[in-house]
N, C-alpha and C positions, 0 to 999 in steps of 0.2 A: 828831880833829872839830874843823871850824872854829870860832871863836868867833860869824863874823857870824850872825844868825838866819837861820830859813828861814821863807818865806813859801808856804801852800799857796792856790790857787784853786779854787774849786767851783763848777761851774756846773751848769744841764739839760741843757740842747740847744745848742751854738754851732755855728753854720756851720764847715766846713773854710775856706774862703779868708780871711775874715777872722782867724780864729784864727792860721793860720798867716803870713802877714803881721805880727801881733802880736809872733810869737812871732823874726820876723826882724829888729822892728826894737828887741825886747827886749834883742835879742843883741849889736845893733850898738851901743848906746847905752851898755850896760853901763858901772862904771867896774870898779877894785880892791874896793871895796868894798858892790857891790851886793851885796842877797842873794839866795839860791840861790830857784828856786821853781820849784814842783812844779803841776801845773797839769790839774785833773781832771774829767773832762768824758766828754757824749758826742755825734758827731756825725749828723748825719741821712744816711741810704745817701750813700756817697759809695764811687768809688773813686778811689784815687792810686797815680798811676807815680813812682817814685826818678827822680832824677838822669839817671842812665845807664840807666832801664828801658829794654825792647823792646818796642816796640807791640803785637808778635804775640803777648803774653802776654794781652793786653784781647782775649778771643775774641767776648764777645755784651753789650757794657754796656748797648743796652737803652735803657730811660730814666732808668737812674742815670746820672749826671754823671762827669768823668773831668777829676783834673786833673792836672797836670802839675807837680808839686813839689822841692825841691829836700830832700829826703832823701836817704840811699845806699836800695840797693836796689831789688827791683824792683815789681810792683803788687803790693794789698791792699786790701784791704774795711773802711769803718766803714760803721756803723749801729747804729738803735737795740738796746741790749739784750749793748753791746757796753764796756767801761770803757777809755777811752785814758788813757794819763794823760805827760804832756810832761815832762820833766828838763832846764828852765832851771840846769844848774849850772854853774860853775867847776870845773871838773875841774881844769888848774895847782892853783888856789889849795887844793882839793883833796887835791893830792900825788898825783896818779892820771894816768893816759894811757886813750887811747880805749878797749886791750883792757879794760883794768880794769873799765872802766864799762858795756861788756857785758857780763862775767861777773859783774858787779855786778846788774843790772837780772835778767838769768836766772836767778843761783841766790836772788830775790827770791824770783819767780814762784814757783821751784820749792819753797822755805819753804812761801809763801804755799798753795800748792795741798797740799802736806801734810799741813796746819793744816787742810784738807776732806775728805782721806782719802783725794786724790790722787797718786800714784806718778809725778812728772812728772821728764823730764831734757832739760837743752840737747843739738845736738849741734854739734861742732867744725868742719863744713865746709857747718853749715845753718844760721843763726842762729834763735833763736826756743823755745822752750817745745811739749816734745812731749807727748803721751800712749799708749802705745803706738805710737809711727808715725804719728798724728792733732794737726795742730798745734792747741795751746789759746791762744797766743800769740804774736807778733809785733811786733819792735824795726824802727825805723829811727831815724837818727840822723844829724844836723850836726851839725859841730864846726869853731868857726871861732875861732880866735886861742884856742885852750885852755877855752874853752865851750861846752856843748853844748848844742842846743833837738832839739825832734822828738821818741819813747821809743817806749812800748811801747802795744798793745793787748791786752786780756785779753777771749776772746769768755764773757759769763755765759750770756743767753738770749734768740737772736738767732736773723733767718732766715738760715740756714745755706746756703738756695740760691742766695744772691748771689753765693759764693764757685765755684759750677759753670760762671759768665762768664768767668772768667779762670784763669788758671795761677798761684793762690798763692805769689807770692815770686816767679814765674820756674819752679817746679817743676811741669811737668803732670799730673796727676792726684794730688797733693799732698790726700792723705785732710784734714779741718777736725774740728777737736772743740770743744764749751765745757762749760762748769760743769753747765747742765743736762742736757747729755748723756751726762754720767758721773754721772749721778746724785744731784750734788753740789749745796748752798743758795749760789744766782743771784742773794740777796739783793744791790741795789745799795749800800745803804751800807754792808751788815757786808763786802761783797768787797773795795769802797773801802778800808774802815778797816784789814781784813788786808793790802792791799796797800802802802799807804801806810806804814806802820810797820814790814813786811818790806823793804822800799824804803831805812827811813830807818834799818834797821841792817845792810843788807848794805853801804851807801854809808855810812856811818858820818856822819851828818845829824844836825843839831842835830831837838829836837820843834819843831815847827810854832811860830811866834811871834804869825801873824796868818794869821789864816783869812778871806781875800776874796770876791766873787763878779762882781767886773767885769775885765775883763782893762787893763794896764796902758794911762795914756794916750799916745799916740805921739807921740816927740819932736820938734822942728821940726828937727832934723838930723840927719843919723844920719853915723857913722862911718865909715869906709871899710870895704869888701867883702874884704879881703884872709884868706884862709881855709884850712884844708885841711879835707878830705872825710874822715869814714868811713862804708862802707857795711854797711849788715847790712837786712836785712830778715825 
């Protein structure tokens, strides 16, 4: 466990684009002693397409905006009733690699779902977490110079019809599910508290030292954009 404190930022609803730009700016500007942060939120309805995403997987977006983003993976949907947690973590300082980060996130979600009475699992060839073959949580990450951003989404109690407008994460006919559809507690506050604790335990993160409800102030200048990319969805 690192001695650097952890900051959790919690939001009600925040638009995707400014949140994404704030993540990029934070990651570019952070230094060796910058605390890691977890951003917990919901987005208004939006489809996001990963950097190498194929437009043909967006079948019929209709009135839902589509954003081409810089995370890995294909297309996914965010909307009300879905918890999103962005992990802005210095994985090099934590002493883990990209694969360990992905595995830790997936196992944290599996642990949290087990506490809800849901038997879930990850798949080696299709990142995310599944219940009886239906996807309940998605992952999408970007890693720059050993530091991660973007993160996970967990379906609590949302309008699942939007997923029919896309091939979720690039898989034709991929069934989707949620806590509510599995008959589990989908209360937002309780779900987010349990998921944060599971992530902290699996990734060996310290307890949160600060809880904030505002995006960090953008820096005046940004560092170079040399990076590596780890693709997931």
